[in-house]
C-alpha positions in Angstrom: 25.7 -1.7 22.7 25.0 -4.7 20.4 23.6 -8.2 20.8 27.1 -9.7 21.1 28.3 -7.2 23.8 29.0 -8.8 27.1 28.2 -5.7 29.2 25.6 -6.6 31.8 22.1 -5.4 30.9 18.9 -4.9 32.8 15.7 -6.0 31.1 14.9 -2.5 29.7 18.4 -2.2 28.2 18.0 -5.6 26.5 14.7 -4.5 25.1 16.2 -1.3 23.5 19.2 -3.2 22.2 17.0 -5.9 20.6 14.7 -3.4 19.0 17.6 -1.5 17.5 19.3 -4.7 16.2 16.0 -5.9 14.7 15.5 -2.7 12.6 13.1 -0.8 14.8 14.5 2.7 14.5 11.7 4.9 16.0 9.6 4.8 19.2 6.6 7.0 19.6 6.2 7.6 23.4 3.8 8.6 26.1 5.4 7.0 29.2 4.5 6.8 32.9 6.1 5.6 36.1 6.3 1.9 35.1 8.2 2.8 32.0 11.0 4.9 33.5 13.7 2.2 33.2 12.8 1.8 29.5 13.0 5.7 29.1 16.4 5.7 30.8 17.6 2.8 28.5 16.4 4.6 25.4 18.6 7.6 26.5 21.7 5.4 27.1 21.5 3.0 24.1 21.8 4.4 20.6 19.7 3.3 17.6 16.1 4.1 18.5 14.9 7.7 18.0 12.1 8.9 20.4 9.2 11.1 19.5 6.8 12.3 22.3 3.1 12.5 21.8 0.9 14.3 24.3 -1.9 11.7 24.0 -1.7 8.0 23.4 -4.0 8.3 20.4 -1.3 10.5 18.8 1.3 7.9 19.5 -0.6 4.9 18.0 -1.8 6.9 15.0 1.7 8.1 14.3 3.0 4.6 14.4 0.4 3.6 11.8 1.3 6.5 9.5 5.0 5.7 9.9 4.6 2.0 8.8 2.5 2.9 5.7 5.4 5.1 4.4 8.5 3.4 5.9 7.3 -0.2 5.3 8.7 -1.3 8.7 7.4 -1.1 12.3 7.9 1.6 14.8 7.6 0.9 18.6 5.1 2.7 20.8 5.7 3.2 24.6 2.4 3.3 26.6 1.6 3.4 30.3 -0.4 0.4 31.7 -3.8 -0.7 30.5 -5.4 2.8 30.7 -2.7 4.3 28.5 -3.1 1.5 26.0 -6.8 2.0 26.1 -6.4 5.7 25.2 -4.6 4.6 22.1 -7.1 1.9 21.1 -9.0 3.8 18.4 -5.9 4.3 16.3 -4.7 0.8 16.9 -8.0 -0.3 15.5 -7.3 1.8 12.4 -3.8 0.4 12.2 -5.1 -3.1 12.3 -7.5 -2.4 9.4 -4.6 -0.8 7.5 -2.5 -3.9 8.2 0.3 -1.8 9.7 3.1 -3.4 11.7 3.5 -1.9 15.2 5.4 -3.1 18.3 3.5 -1.8 21.4 5.6 -1.8 24.5 3.2 -1.4 27.4 4.6 -0.9 30.9 2.9 -2.9 33.6 3.0 -3.2 37.3 5.8 -5.1 38.9 4.8 -8.7 39.4 4.6 -8.6 43.2 2.7 -5.3 43.1 0.2 -6.6 40.6 -1.5 -8.8 43.2 -2.7 -5.7 45.0 -5.8 -3.6 43.9 -3.8 -0.4 43.1 -5.6 2.5 41.4 -4.1 1.7 38.0 -4.5 -2.0 38.1 -6.2 -3.3 34.9 -6.3 -6.3 32.6 -3.8 -4.9 30.1 -3.5 -8.2 28.3 -7.3 -8.3 27.6 -7.2 -4.7 26.4 -4.2 -5.5 24.1 -5.9 -8.6 22.8 -8.7 -6.7 21.3 -6.4 -5.0 18.7 -3.3 -7.2 18.7 -2.4 -10.3 16.7 0.2 -11.2 19.3 0.4 -10.4 23.0 3.0 -11.5 25.5 4.1 -10.5 29.0 7.7 -10.8 30.0 8.0 -12.5 33.4 11.7 -11.8 34.1 14.5 -9.6 32.8 16.2 -12.6 31.2 13.1 -13.1 28.9 12.7 -9.6 27.7 15.2 -9.6 24.8 13.8 -12.9 23.3 10.3 -11.6 23.8 11.1 -8.4 22.0 12.6 -10.2 19.1 9.5 -12.4 18.9 7.3 -9.2 19.0 9.1 -7.8 16.0 8.7 -11.1 14.1 5.0 -11.1 15.0 4.5 -7.7 13.2 5.1 -9.5 9.8 2.3 -11.1 7.9 3.7 -11.8 4.5 3.6 -8.5 2.5 1.8 -6.7 5.2 2.0 -6.0 8.9 0.3 -6.8 12.2 0.2 -5.4 15.7 2.2 -7.0 18.4 2.0 -6.0 22.1 4.7 -6.7 24.7 3.7 -6.1 28.3 6.8 -5.1 30.3 6.4 -5.4 34.1 8.4 -2.8 35.9 10.6 -5.4 37.7 11.3 -7.2 34.4 12.6 -3.8 33.1 14.8 -2.9 36.1 15.9 -6.5 36.9 19.4 -7.7 36.1 20.2 -10.5 33.7 18.9 -9.1 30.5 20.0 -10.7 27.2 19.6 -9.0 23.9 18.4 -10.9 20.8 17.7 -10.2 17.1 14.5 -10.9 15.2 14.9 -13.3 12.3 14.9 -11.8 8.8 11.5 -11.4 7.2 10.3 -14.1 4.8 9.5 -12.9 1.3 5.7 -13.0 0.6 4.3 -15.3 -2.1 1.0 -16.1 -3.8 -1.0 -19.1 -5.1 0.0 -19.4 -8.7 -2.6 -22.1 -9.2 -5.4 -19.5 -9.4 -3.8 -17.5 -12.3 -5.0 -19.6 -15.3 -8.6 -19.7 -14.2 -8.6 -15.9 -13.5 -7.1 -15.3 -17.0 -9.7 -17.5 -18.7 -12.7 -15.9 -16.9 -11.5 -12.3 -17.4 -11.1 -13.0 -21.1 -14.4 -14.7 -21.4 -16.5 -12.2 -19.5 -14.8 -8.9 -20.4 -16.7 -5.9 -18.9 -18.9 -8.3 -16.9 -15.8 -9.1 -14.8 -14.3 -6.7 -12.3 -10.7 -6.7 -11.0 -10.7 -5.2 -7.5 -7.4 -3.9 -6.1 -6.8 -3.8 -2.3 -3.8 -3.9 0.0 -0.6 -4.4 -2.0 -2.4 -3.8 -5.3 -3.6 -0.2 -5.1 -0.5 0.5 -3.0 1.9 -0.4 -5.8 2.4 1.8 -8.9 3.7 -1.3 -10.7 0.5 -3.2 -9.7 -1.7 -0.3 -11.0 0.1 -0.4 -14.4 -0.3 -4.2 -14.6 -4.0 -3.9 -13.7 -4.5 -1.3 -16.4 -2.8 -3.5 -19.0 -4.8 -6.5 -18.0 -8.0 -4.5 -18.4 -6.9 -3.2 -21.8 -6.3 -6.8 -22.9 -9.4 -8.5 -21.5 -11.9 -5.6 -21.4 -12.6 -6.2 -17.7 -13.2 -3.3 -15.4 -10.7 -2.2 -12.6 -11.6 -0.6 -9.3 -9.8 0.0 -6.0 -11.3 -0.4 -2.6 -12.6 2.9 -1.2 -10.3 2.9 1.8 -6.6 2.3 1.0 -3.7 2.4 3.4 -1.5 3.8 0.6 -2.4 4.6 -3.0 -0.1 6.3 -5.5 -1.7 8.8 -7.7 -1.1 11.8 -9.9 0.3 12.4 -13.4 2.0 9.5 -15.0 0.1 6.9 -13.1 -3.1 5.1 -14.0 -6.3 6.9 -12.8 -7.7 4.2 -10.5 -11.3 4.8 -9.6 -12.3 3.7 -6.1 -15.5 1.8 -5.2 -17.8 4.5 -3.8 -18.4 4.7 0.0 -22.2 5.2 -0.2 -24.1 2.0 -0.5 -26.4 3.1 -3.4 -23.5 4.4 -5.4 -21.4 1.3 -4.7 -24.3 -1.0 -5.7 -24.8 0.9 -8.9 -21.1 0.7 -9.7 -21.0 -3.0 -9.2 -24.3 -3.6 -11.2 -23.8 -6.1 -14.0 -20.8 -7.7 -12.4 -20.8 -11.5 -12.9 -17.3 -12.1 -11.6 -15.3 -10.2 -9.0 -11.6 -11.0 -8.9 -9.9 -10.0 -5.7 -6.3 -8.7 -6.0 -5.4 -8.0 -2.4 -9.0 -6.9 -1.7 -11.8 -8.5 0.3 -15.5 -9.1 -0.5 -17.0 -5.5 -0.5 -19.2 -4.9 2.5 -21.1 -1.7 3.3 -19.7 0.4 6.1 -23.0 0.3 8.1 -26.4 -1.4 7.8 -29.1 0.8 6.4 -32.8 0.0 6.3 -33.8 -1.8 3.1 -30.2 -1.8 1.7 -27.8 -4.7 1.4 -24.7 -5.2 3.5 -22.9 -7.2 0.8 -22.5 -4.9 -2.2 -21.8 -7.5 -4.9 -24.9 -8.4 -7.1 -26.7 -11.6 -6.1 -25.3 -14.5 -8.0 -22.0 -12.9 -8.9 -19.0 -15.2 -8.5 -15.9 -14.4 -6.5 -12.3 -15.5 -7.3 -9.2 -14.7 -5.3 -6.1 -14.0 -7.3 -4.1 -12.9 -4.2 -5.1 -12.3 -0.6 -4.1 -9.1 1.1 -0.9 -10.5 2.7 0.3 -12.1 -0.6 2.7 -10.5 -3.1 -0.1 -8.8 -5.1 2.2 -7.2 -7.7 3.8 -10.6 -8.4 0.4 -12.2 -8.8 -0.7 -9.5 -11.2 2.6 -9.9 -13.1 1.8 -13.7 -13.4 -1.7 -12.9 -14.7 -0.3 -10.4 -17.2 2.2 -13.1 -18.4 -0.6 -15.6 -18.7 -2.5 -13.2 -20.9 0.5 -12.3 -22.9 0.6 -8.6 -22.0 3.7 -6.5 -21.2 2.2 -4.6 -18.3 2.9 -1.3 -20.0 0.0 0.9 -21.1 0.0 4.3 -22.8 -1.6 6.8 -20.4 -3.5 9.8 -21.8 -1.7 13.1 -21.3 -2.9 15.0 -18.2 -3.2 18.8 -18.5 -1.8 20.8 -15.7 -4.4 21.9 -13.2 -5.6 25.5 -13.4 -5.6 27.5 -10.2 -9.2 28.2 -9.2 -10.8 31.5 -8.2 -13.9 32.6 -6.4 -15.9 30.8 -3.7 -14.7 27.8 -1.8 -16.6 24.8 -3.0 -15.6 21.1 -3.0 -14.6 21.6 -6.7 -12.5 24.7 -6.1 -10.8 23.2 -3.0 -9.9 20.1 -5.1 -8.5 22.3 -7.9 -6.4 24.3 -5.4 -4.9 21.2 -3.9 -4.2 19.6 -7.3 -2.6 22.8 -8.6 -0.3 23.4 -5.7 0.6 19.9 -4.4 4.4 19.4 -4.7 5.9 16.3 -6.3 6.3 13.2 -4.1 4.0 14.6 -1.5 2.0 12.4 1.0 -1.7 13.3 1.4 -3.4 12.2 4.6 -7.1 12.0 4.0 -9.4 12.5 7.0 -11.4 15.2 5.2 -14.5 13.0 5.6 -17.4 14.7 3.7 -15.3 17.4 2.1 -12.5 15.0 1.2 -14.7 12.6 -0.7 -14.9 15.0 -3.6 -11.2 15.4 -4.1 -10.3 12.2 -5.8 -11.5 13.2 -9.3 -9.1 16.2 -9.5 -6.0 14.4 -8.1 -5.2 12.6 -11.3 -3.8 15.8 -12.7 -1.8 16.6 -9.6 1.9 16.0 -9.2 2.8 12.3 -8.4 1.9 11.7 -4.7 0.8 9.0 -2.2 -2.7 9.1 -0.8 -3.2 7.6 2.7 -6.8 7.2 4.0 -8.1 6.7 7.5 -8.7 2.9 7.8 -11.2 1.4 10.2 -13.4 4.4 10.5 -12.3 5.6 13.9 -11.8 9.4 13.5 -8.9 11.2 15.0 -6.2 9.5 12.9 -5.4 12.3 10.4 -3.1 14.6 12.4 -1.2 11.7 14.1 -1.0 9.9 10.8 0.6 13.0 9.3 3.3 13.0 12.0 4.1 9.3 11.3 4.1 9.7 7.5 6.5 12.7 7.7 8.9 10.7 9.8 8.4 7.6 7.7 9.2 9.4 4.4 11.8 12.0 5.4 12.0 14.9 3.1 8.5 14.4 1.6 6.0 17.3 2.1 2.8 16.1 3.8 -0.7 17.5 3.4 -3.2 16.6 6.0 -6.9 17.0 5.0 -9.0 17.2 8.2 -12.6 17.7 9.2 -12.9 20.1 12.1 -14.8 17.6 14.2 -12.3 14.7 13.7 -9.3 17.0 14.1 -10.4 17.8 17.7 -9.9 14.1 18.7 -6.1 14.3 18.5 -5.2 18.0 18.1 -2.3 17.4 20.4 -0.5 16.0 17.3 0.1 19.7 16.3 2.5 20.0 19.2 4.5 17.0 18.1 4.7 18.5 14.6 6.0 21.7 16.1 8.6 20.0 18.3 9.9 17.9 15.5 9.6 20.7 12.9 7.8 18.4 10.4 6.9 19.6 6.9 3.2 19.1 7.4 0.5 21.5 6.0 -2.8 20.9 7.7 -6.1 21.9 6.0 -9.0 22.0 8.4 -12.3 22.0 6.7 -14.4 24.2 9.1 -18.0 23.5 8.3 -18.8 23.8 12.0 -20.6 20.5 12.1 -20.3 16.7 12.2 -21.4 16.9 8.6 -20.8 13.2 8.1 -23.4 12.4 10.7 -25.9 14.7 9.1 -25.6 12.6 5.9 -25.8 9.3 7.9 -28.9 10.6 9.6 -30.7 10.6 6.2 -29.1 7.3 5.3 -30.6 5.4 8.2 -34.0 7.1 7.8 -34.0 9.1 11.0 -35.3 12.6 11.2 -34.5 15.6 13.5 -37.4 17.4 15.0 -35.8 19.6 17.7 -32.7 21.5 18.9 -31.5 18.7 21.2 -30.7 16.5 18.2 -29.4 19.4 16.1 -27.0 20.4 18.9 -25.4 16.9 18.8 -24.4 17.4 15.2 -23.3 21.0 15.4 -19.9 22.5 16.4 -21.4 26.0 16.8 -21.8 27.9 20.1 -18.9 28.5 20.3 -17.2 28.0 16.9 -13.8 26.5 17.1 -10.9 28.9 16.3 -8.4 26.7 14.5 -5.9 29.5 14.0 -5.8 30.1 17.7 -5.7 26.3 18.5 -2.8 25.9 16.1 -0.8 28.8 17.5 -1.4 27.5 21.0 0.4 24.3 20.0 3.3 26.1 18.3 2.0 25.9 14.7 1.4 29.1 12.7 -2.1 29.3 11.3 -4.1 31.2 8.7 -7.8 31.4 7.8 -9.0 31.5 4.2 -12.5 32.1 2.7 -11.8 32.1 -1.0 -10.1 29.9 -3.6 -7.4 32.5 -4.3 -6.5 32.7 -0.6 -6.4 28.9 -0.3 -4.0 28.6 -3.3 -1.7 31.2 -1.7 -1.8 29.6 1.8 -1.0 26.2 0.3 1.9 27.5 -1.7 3.3 29.4 1.3 2.8 26.3 3.6 4.6 23.9 1.3 7.4 26.4 0.7 8.0 26.8 4.4 9.0 23.2 4.9 7.7 23.5 8.5 4.3 22.7 10.2 1.5 25.1 9.4 -2.3 25.0 9.5 -4.9 26.5 7.2 -8.5 26.8 8.4 -10.8 26.6 5.3 -14.0 28.3 6.2 -17.0 26.6 4.5 
């Protein structure tokens, strides 16, 4: 079917036809009764691939990972307000990552909605907490136009947004559906008026000025090279935000240091900064409040200049700045020696070396390693060229679903998912989707048998543990999780390693398999 076809459509059929015609090629699904006509339409109408997730958090996290690699939105199919609520944490993460997603949420038929049925809820209110756009189709004839508007609403200049379309069951099954097509995206721009002042201040202040790359800046290899050239010309410093939706790295690319996560380390890194220039970044704020520590990390009295906002064309803005400064945007990068395979005990350093030594070219790394993952960045500059995707928004349980979406958004690219054992338990159902779709994902689970991140946060806020009750809330012992068994139970082969040599072999075997596999790293 196509938008000009005269074949009669119901509302659900007009929705699928519109999504396909508007460039939405994939739908991550976890449907229920209210969505059955949409399910049937997806089967009858070509153009939209369906991938099932066994929990809504898998569905929404996968849609986020897909957008970060594909650069275009996927749809999700969720069941009523409770189903949408189950996916809320990863929609929060997707919003912080500025990912474009079209949520299709089945709702009760309009006449049925006036009754207090068991699944009645305020789906619009739930959607509104994580969506930039929410609409409910009131009749089959409106569904196609509403779907086209939803796709358009996922666009925010160079970045994406979340749009949620509520689809009452009778609007789905009703006759009179009319397909539509979303309008073409508008090319992002930036405010060229800020360029001369930024160039002047960077030149004048040199190392007392800092260029901070965020969305669209750290995500672009071209932007990274431009930032390095600007720093070489002016003497300014360059950093990237700690959390990045997508960040190229590896040999042949500038080694872009990230602003540290820990407040004390971040404050120390920003010390002496008199001017912060934002290139797709935002004013740096600490993740949490800590007694006696600042929330705003920039030194008091430091000035703030915006070269480009996150939704602007950040690479174009950096190119304009380079032109203003008279630099070509090309820098000579120091040669990177190939990583050496580690041996001996598993430590943060040997784990980082093993990953850097074995990572295939053009791999995608999904970082939800939490405490263990924070020590990996330093070694990755010597790894093969890759993309690094971090959990955004701080809601754990994104890593495994994000790996599903990234593998589908970058077909053919090997994916490495770095996972803490605590966070992996939130959405381990994603392993089943990896197995069903036979995705080339290697999962490293760092099994420290604890919520190690919280043990660190305990010290950060100045609290102390005095008994077993509190210790048990931060421990994953009694019983210890068996990740090899959990993986096999979901159809994914698993292995357990306790040495650097074994980790290197497991990684090489996993990447070579081109199929899903899991490695439990015993710490």
